[in-house]
Structure formats: structure tokens, C-alpha cells
C-alpha positions as CSV (number, residue, x, y, z in Angstrom):
1,M,54.4,55.4,-117.4
2,R,53.0,57.5,-120.0
3,F,49.8,57.6,-118.1
4,L,51.9,59.1,-115.2
5,S,53.5,61.4,-117.4
6,K,50.3,62.7,-119.0
7,L,49.0,63.2,-115.3
8,L,52.0,65.2,-114.4
9,F,51.9,67.4,-117.5
10,I,48.0,68.3,-116.6
11,F,48.9,69.1,-113.1
12,T,51.6,71.3,-114.1
13,I,49.4,73.2,-116.5
14,M,46.8,73.5,-113.8
15,L,49.4,74.7,-111.2
16,F,50.5,77.5,-113.7
17,A,47.1,78.3,-114.5
18,G,46.3,78.8,-110.8
19,M,49.6,80.8,-110.3
20,A,48.3,83.0,-113.1
21,S,45.1,83.4,-111.8
22,S,46.3,84.2,-108.3
23,S,48.8,86.6,-109.7
24,S,46.1,88.5,-111.6
25,F,43.9,88.6,-108.6
26,A,47.0,89.9,-106.5
27,K,47.2,92.7,-109.0
28,T,43.9,94.3,-108.1
29,V,42.1,95.5,-105.3
30,K,38.3,95.4,-105.4
31,V,35.9,98.2,-104.1
32,G,32.2,98.2,-104.3
33,V,30.2,101.2,-105.5
34,V,26.6,101.8,-104.9
35,L,24.9,104.6,-106.5
36,P,21.5,105.5,-108.0
37,M,22.2,105.4,-111.8
38,T,18.5,104.9,-112.4
39,G,15.4,106.2,-110.6
40,P,14.1,109.4,-108.9
41,I,17.6,110.6,-107.9
42,A,19.6,109.2,-110.7
43,S,21.0,112.6,-111.4
44,F,22.9,112.3,-108.1
45,G,24.3,109.1,-109.0
46,Q,25.4,109.8,-112.4
47,S,27.2,112.8,-111.3
48,A,28.9,111.1,-108.4
49,W,30.1,108.3,-110.7
50,K,31.5,110.9,-113.0
51,G,33.6,112.2,-110.3
52,V,34.7,108.7,-109.2
53,K,35.8,107.8,-112.8
54,I,37.8,111.1,-113.0
55,A,39.3,110.5,-109.7
56,R,40.3,107.0,-110.6
57,S,42.0,108.2,-113.8
58,L,44.2,110.5,-111.6
59,E,45.0,107.7,-109.3
60,P,44.4,104.3,-110.8
61,T,46.5,102.1,-108.5
62,V,47.1,101.5,-104.7
63,L,49.6,99.7,-102.8
64,N,52.6,100.2,-104.8
65,G,50.8,99.3,-108.4
66,R,48.0,97.3,-107.7
67,K,44.9,98.3,-109.9
68,L,41.7,99.5,-107.9
69,K,39.1,97.7,-109.5
70,L,35.5,99.3,-109.1
71,I,32.4,97.2,-109.1
72,L,29.4,99.6,-109.7
73,L,25.8,98.4,-108.7
74,D,22.7,100.4,-109.2
75,N,20.5,100.8,-106.1
76,K,17.9,102.9,-108.1
77,G,17.4,105.3,-105.4
78,D,15.7,102.6,-103.3
79,K,16.2,101.4,-99.6
80,V,15.8,97.8,-100.4
81,E,17.9,97.8,-103.5
82,T,20.6,99.4,-101.5
83,A,20.9,96.8,-98.8
84,N,20.7,94.2,-101.6
85,A,23.5,95.9,-103.5
86,V,25.6,96.2,-100.3
87,S,25.1,92.5,-99.4
88,R,26.0,91.3,-103.0
89,L,29.4,93.4,-103.0
90,I,30.3,92.2,-99.7
91,F,29.4,88.4,-99.9
92,D,29.5,87.6,-103.4
93,N,32.1,90.1,-104.9
94,K,34.3,89.9,-101.8
95,V,35.2,93.4,-102.2
96,S,37.6,95.0,-99.6
97,A,35.5,98.3,-99.0
98,V,32.3,100.0,-100.2
99,I,32.0,103.5,-101.6
100,G,28.1,104.6,-101.1
101,A,25.2,105.2,-101.2
102,V,23.7,108.5,-101.7
103,A,20.9,109.7,-99.8
104,S,20.8,109.4,-96.1
105,G,17.9,106.8,-96.1
106,N,19.6,104.7,-98.7
107,T,22.8,104.7,-97.0
108,M,21.3,103.6,-93.6
109,S,19.5,100.6,-95.2
110,G,22.8,99.3,-96.3
111,A,24.9,100.5,-93.4
112,P,23.9,97.5,-90.9
113,I,25.2,94.8,-93.5
114,A,28.6,96.6,-93.9
115,E,28.7,97.1,-90.2
116,K,28.0,93.4,-89.3
117,A,30.5,92.3,-91.8
118,H,33.1,94.6,-90.6
119,V,33.6,96.3,-94.0
120,A,34.2,100.0,-94.4
121,M,31.4,101.8,-96.2
122,L,32.1,105.6,-97.3
123,T,29.5,107.6,-98.4
124,P,30.1,110.7,-100.7
125,A,26.7,112.2,-99.7
126,S,24.5,111.3,-96.8
127,T,24.2,114.1,-94.3
128,N,21.8,112.8,-91.8
129,P,23.8,112.4,-88.5
130,L,22.0,108.9,-87.8
131,V,24.1,107.6,-90.7
132,T,27.2,107.1,-88.5
133,K,25.7,107.3,-85.0
134,G,26.8,104.2,-83.1
135,M,28.5,102.8,-86.2
136,K,32.2,101.6,-86.4
137,Y,32.5,101.0,-90.2
138,I,30.3,103.8,-91.7
139,S,32.0,106.9,-92.6
140,R,31.2,109.9,-94.9
141,V,33.2,112.8,-96.9
142,C,30.3,115.3,-96.7
143,F,29.2,117.7,-93.7
144,I,26.2,116.8,-91.5
145,D,22.8,118.3,-91.1
146,P,23.2,119.9,-87.9
147,F,26.0,122.0,-89.5
148,Q,24.2,122.6,-92.7
149,G,20.9,123.5,-91.1
150,K,22.8,125.9,-88.8
151,V,24.5,127.6,-91.7
152,A,21.2,127.9,-93.5
153,A,19.5,129.5,-90.7
154,E,22.3,131.9,-89.8
155,Y,22.4,133.1,-93.6
156,V,18.6,133.4,-93.8
157,Y,18.4,135.4,-90.6
158,N,21.5,137.5,-90.8
159,N,22.3,137.9,-94.5
160,L,18.7,137.6,-96.0
161,H,17.3,139.4,-92.8
162,A,14.3,137.2,-92.9
163,K,12.6,137.4,-89.5
164,T,9.7,134.8,-90.4
165,A,10.1,131.5,-92.3
166,A,7.8,128.8,-93.8
167,V,9.2,125.4,-94.0
168,V,8.4,122.6,-96.5
169,V,9.3,119.0,-95.4
170,D,9.5,115.9,-97.6
171,M,8.4,113.3,-95.0
172,A,9.5,110.3,-97.3
173,Q,13.1,111.5,-96.9
174,D,15.2,111.1,-93.6
175,Y,17.3,113.7,-95.3
176,S,14.5,116.4,-95.5
177,V,13.0,115.7,-92.0
178,G,16.5,116.0,-90.4
179,L,17.8,119.0,-91.8
180,A,14.4,120.9,-91.6
181,R,14.7,120.1,-87.8
182,F,18.0,121.5,-87.4
183,F,17.2,124.6,-89.3
184,M,14.3,125.4,-87.3
185,K,16.3,124.8,-84.0
186,T,18.8,127.4,-85.1
187,Y,16.5,129.9,-86.5
188,R,14.4,130.0,-83.4
189,K,17.5,130.6,-81.3
190,L,18.4,133.6,-83.3
191,G,15.0,135.0,-82.9
192,G,13.4,134.0,-86.2
193,K,9.7,132.7,-86.1
194,I,8.4,129.6,-88.0
195,V,5.1,130.9,-89.1
196,A,4.0,127.6,-91.2
197,R,5.1,124.1,-91.6
198,T,3.8,122.0,-94.4
199,F,4.5,118.6,-95.7
200,M,4.9,116.6,-98.8
201,Q,6.1,113.3,-100.3
202,T,8.9,112.4,-102.8
203,G,7.0,112.2,-106.1
204,D,4.5,114.8,-105.4
205,V,3.9,117.1,-108.6
206,D,0.9,119.3,-107.2
207,F,1.9,121.6,-104.6
208,S,-1.1,123.9,-104.6
209,A,-1.9,122.9,-101.0
210,Q,1.3,123.6,-99.5
211,I,1.4,126.9,-101.5
212,A,-2.1,128.0,-100.3
213,V,-0.7,127.5,-96.5
214,I,2.6,129.3,-97.0
215,K,0.5,132.2,-99.0
216,S,-1.7,132.7,-96.0
217,H,1.1,133.3,-93.6
218,H,3.3,135.8,-95.8
219,P,6.8,134.5,-94.5
220,D,9.8,136.5,-95.4
221,V,11.6,133.2,-96.6
222,I,10.5,129.8,-97.5
223,Y,13.0,126.9,-96.4
224,M,12.6,123.6,-98.5
225,P,15.3,121.0,-97.7
226,T,14.5,118.5,-100.5
227,Y,15.7,117.3,-103.8
228,Y,16.1,119.0,-107.2
229,Q,13.0,117.6,-108.9
230,S,10.7,118.5,-106.2
231,L,12.4,122.1,-105.6
232,A,12.0,122.8,-109.5
233,L,8.3,121.9,-109.6
234,F,7.3,123.6,-106.4
235,A,9.3,126.7,-107.6
236,R,7.6,127.0,-111.0
237,Q,4.0,126.6,-109.2
238,A,5.0,128.9,-106.3
239,R,5.9,131.8,-108.8
240,Q,2.6,131.0,-110.8
241,F,0.7,131.6,-107.5
242,G,2.3,134.8,-106.9
243,L,4.9,133.7,-104.1
244,K,8.0,135.9,-104.5
245,Q,10.0,135.0,-101.4
246,T,13.4,133.5,-101.4
247,I,13.6,129.9,-101.5
248,M,16.3,128.4,-99.4
249,A,17.5,124.9,-99.6
250,G,19.8,122.4,-98.9
251,D,22.5,120.6,-100.8
252,G,19.7,118.6,-102.6
253,A,19.3,121.4,-104.7
254,S,22.8,121.2,-106.4
255,E,22.0,119.4,-109.6
256,E,21.8,121.0,-113.3
257,A,18.5,119.2,-113.4
258,L,17.1,121.9,-111.0
259,I,17.7,124.5,-113.5
260,K,16.7,122.5,-116.5
261,V,13.2,121.8,-114.9
262,G,12.7,125.0,-112.9
263,G,13.8,127.5,-115.6
264,K,13.4,131.1,-114.7
265,A,11.4,130.2,-111.6
266,V,14.4,128.9,-109.8
267,N,16.3,132.2,-110.2
268,G,17.1,133.5,-106.6
269,L,16.8,130.1,-105.3
270,T,19.8,129.8,-102.6
271,F,21.2,126.7,-101.0
272,T,24.2,125.4,-98.9
273,N,26.5,123.2,-100.8
274,H,29.7,121.2,-100.3
275,F,31.7,122.6,-103.1
276,D,31.8,125.6,-105.8
277,P,34.5,124.8,-108.6
278,K,35.4,128.5,-108.5
279,A,36.3,128.4,-104.9
280,T,38.6,125.2,-105.0
281,A,41.5,125.7,-102.9
282,T,43.6,122.5,-103.1
283,P,45.8,121.5,-105.7
284,L,43.9,118.2,-106.0
285,G,40.6,119.9,-106.3
286,K,42.2,122.3,-109.1
287,K,43.5,119.3,-110.9
288,F,40.2,117.3,-110.7
289,V,38.1,120.5,-111.9
290,K,40.5,121.0,-114.9
291,L,40.3,117.3,-115.9
292,Y,36.7,117.2,-115.4
293,K,35.9,120.2,-117.6
294,T,38.3,118.8,-120.3
295,K,36.4,115.5,-120.1
296,Y,32.8,116.5,-119.7
297,H,32.8,120.1,-121.0
298,E,31.0,121.5,-118.1
299,D,31.9,122.4,-114.4
300,P,31.8,119.5,-112.0
301,S,28.8,119.7,-109.5
302,A,29.0,119.2,-105.8
303,M,28.0,115.3,-106.1
304,A,30.8,114.8,-108.6
305,A,33.3,116.4,-106.3
306,L,31.9,114.4,-103.3
307,G,32.2,111.2,-105.6
308,A,35.6,111.9,-106.3
309,D,36.6,112.7,-102.6
310,A,34.9,109.4,-101.4
311,Y,37.4,107.5,-104.0
312,F,40.5,109.7,-103.2
313,V,40.0,109.1,-99.4
314,M,39.3,105.4,-99.9
315,A,42.4,105.0,-102.0
316,D,44.6,106.9,-99.4
317,A,43.2,104.8,-96.6
318,I,44.1,101.6,-98.6
319,N,47.5,102.8,-99.0
320,R,48.0,103.7,-95.3
321,A,46.4,100.6,-94.3
322,G,49.1,98.8,-96.5
323,S,46.7,95.7,-96.9
324,T,43.4,94.7,-98.2
325,N,42.3,93.5,-94.7
326,R,38.8,95.1,-94.5
327,K,39.2,96.0,-90.8
328,K,42.8,97.7,-91.4
329,I,41.2,99.6,-94.2
330,N,38.3,100.8,-92.1
331,T,40.7,101.9,-89.3
332,A,42.8,103.9,-91.9
333,V,39.6,105.6,-93.2
334,R,38.4,106.6,-89.7
335,A,42.1,107.8,-89.0
336,T,41.8,110.3,-91.9
337,K,43.3,113.7,-91.0
338,D,44.1,116.8,-93.0
339,F,43.3,115.1,-96.4
340,K,43.6,117.8,-99.0
341,G,40.7,116.7,-101.1
342,V,38.6,118.1,-103.8
343,T,35.8,119.8,-101.6
344,G,38.4,121.0,-99.0
345,I,40.4,119.9,-96.0
346,I,38.9,116.5,-94.7
347,T,39.4,115.2,-91.0
348,L,37.2,112.4,-89.9
349,V,36.0,112.3,-86.2
350,N,34.0,109.1,-85.6
351,G,33.4,108.9,-89.4
352,D,32.0,112.4,-89.6
353,P,34.3,115.2,-91.3
354,V,35.0,118.6,-90.1
355,K,34.8,120.8,-93.1
356,S,33.4,124.0,-94.7
357,A,30.1,124.7,-96.3
358,V,29.5,127.1,-99.3
359,I,26.5,129.0,-100.2
360,Q,25.3,129.3,-103.8
361,K,22.4,130.7,-105.5
362,V,20.8,130.4,-109.1
363,E,21.2,133.4,-111.1
364,N,20.3,133.7,-114.7
365,G,20.4,129.9,-115.3
366,K,23.8,129.3,-113.4
367,F,24.9,128.3,-110.1
368,V,26.7,131.3,-108.5
369,Y,29.1,131.2,-105.7
370,V,28.2,133.4,-102.8
371,T,30.3,132.6,-99.7
372,T,32.1,130.0,-97.7
373,I,31.1,129.2,-94.1
374,N,33.8,127.6,-91.8
375,P,32.9,125.2,-89.1
């Protein structure tokens, strides 16, 4: 009899422990985050994560009070690491959805895993159109390169009055290859002439060969759609070799590290971007900028704003889904319409947003807002 009583007591304790564990689990919703916290594009990941954290502080719960738990994995800016991180989050951590990655090539390496597992994957900043092409579970909150390239070409031709251009392409980045192609297509349609096209690889530190090619063709403008590290080094060397043309770039220029490394050489560098804190129009955007500046004592970068928007859109989708069911969350993500985010009004069409772009330039060591271009 004593044995049965003892057994019953142990069973009761285990039952309550299980209930407590289940109750604790039920109070959280797990979302994975894949960002480059280290590696060659660490500044992107660190900025995006700052934005995500500010967004979570503004909206920490979903589904009427359940805490949204974020599980961050560092992909080191590497394609293989990205695929491994997405797999771990989905199959080991059992997340309900994934935010990430950053950079088109990285996101495309993780996308097939999320697609096959029927898990929503929402990237803050991967602009190549191939990221979502043919995919049902991959979405983004950033504009895409056909639009960005078109905006850059029109600005260069109509506003800078540049009739000839040299293009520098980073062959190691899907982002750079695609954006260069879309820029050249629109620029030629407008009547502009590409007088030189030269190539580089991520990690290059000597641009003397590319600069020699450009210098021999005397273009009105240089279009270089690559990331901030390469742009800063190229600008320093280009100015040393006497190139004075405006350097036009894409959103990959939008980190403060560009100015820290490039110094005076990047003054005048102009680029397309997703966000400018001074041009924020939505109530959520203004609230985000204020809290970010209070927390970090600086203006949020575009990457920080996009990280925040990825979080806000995902949280909104989970609430609209009314469930942690992966398929329902994805359906809700893709049905996002007129969401008043940090970077503007976001409506997703087949996973791609219809939204505005801004033009910024570097003046006296600061990013300066130039104008907003609507789709």
C-alpha cells in the first residue's frame, strides 16, 4: 500500500511538472533569426539586430500576451552557414517562423530549406528578385533590385545629368551582379552609354586595375553596387588616382562603416536606400526612431529599420494568423497589406513589397537625405 501511495505521489509530481512545462511553453512563440553577427558583412547583421531588439521592446508579445521569443544564430555572412542555421532553427529549435537572412546570396542558400519545411522566412534585406521567385514561403520587407536599379539609373541620368557611366561589379555577390544588370538596362533605355564595365571580388583590397580601366574611358559617373567595405576602399584609391566623378551605389552603402573607413574620400557618394530617419512618415516609424536614438545615441541605419520592419510584420502576421501554425503564419505574412511600418507602407505581392526608395548622399561625414522616389 505504501508503495502504491509513493508511486501515486511521484506520478502526481511528474504530472504537475509536465503541466507547468507545457504551460510555460504555451506562453512563448519561438521565431528564429539568422543574421551575420560576425564576418565580412557583420555591420549589416549587428544593425539589423539592434532594430529587431528595439521593435521587440515596443511589441514584446503576440496572440494576446504570449511572449515572442527570438533565437538568434550567426551565419557569419556565409552561404553554407546560413543553410545550416535555418535548418537548426526549423528542425532542432522548432521555431514557428524565421526572420533572415541578410544579403541575397545568403538568403537564397537558406530559402529552399524553409520552403521544403513550409516555414515562413522573412528577410529584412535581400533585394535580388531571385530570392522569392518560384517560392511560396520566402518573403521580404525591402524593395527589389529591378526597382532599385531603375531608380538609380533615372537619378544618375536625369538629376546628375550623367550621359556616360562606368560600372564596377562584384562577381562574388548575387546582389551586385543583379543590381548592375538592372541599372544598365534602364540607363541605356534613357539614352545613357556604358563606356566601361569592370569586375571585382568580395575581399579585394587593391582596385588599381579597375581604376585604370575607368580612368581611360572618362565616364561622367561611376556606378558600383557593392557593400560598404569595398566601396570605402575603392573611393579612397579612386580619389588618390585622380578620379573625381560621383560614385553612385546601392543600399549596400548604407552603414556608418562606409564613412569610418572611407573618410573624406566618400564625400559626395550617392546611393539608393530604404529609409532615412528624417523622412519617416508613419507613427510607428517616429516611435522607433525616437526609442532607437534614446537607446543607442545615434540615428538608426536603413538596416536597423528593415530589421525592425521584419519583426513588426512577422508579429502582425502571427496575430492575424491567430495561431503558431507555420502554414497559417506564412499565409498571413504573404497577405500583408498597407502595413504602416518603419520604412513606409508595406504591401506584399507574392512575397515582394511595393514601397518607396530614398536617395541619400554623404556630406561632411554624414548621410544626408536627398529625395524619395515612389514606385
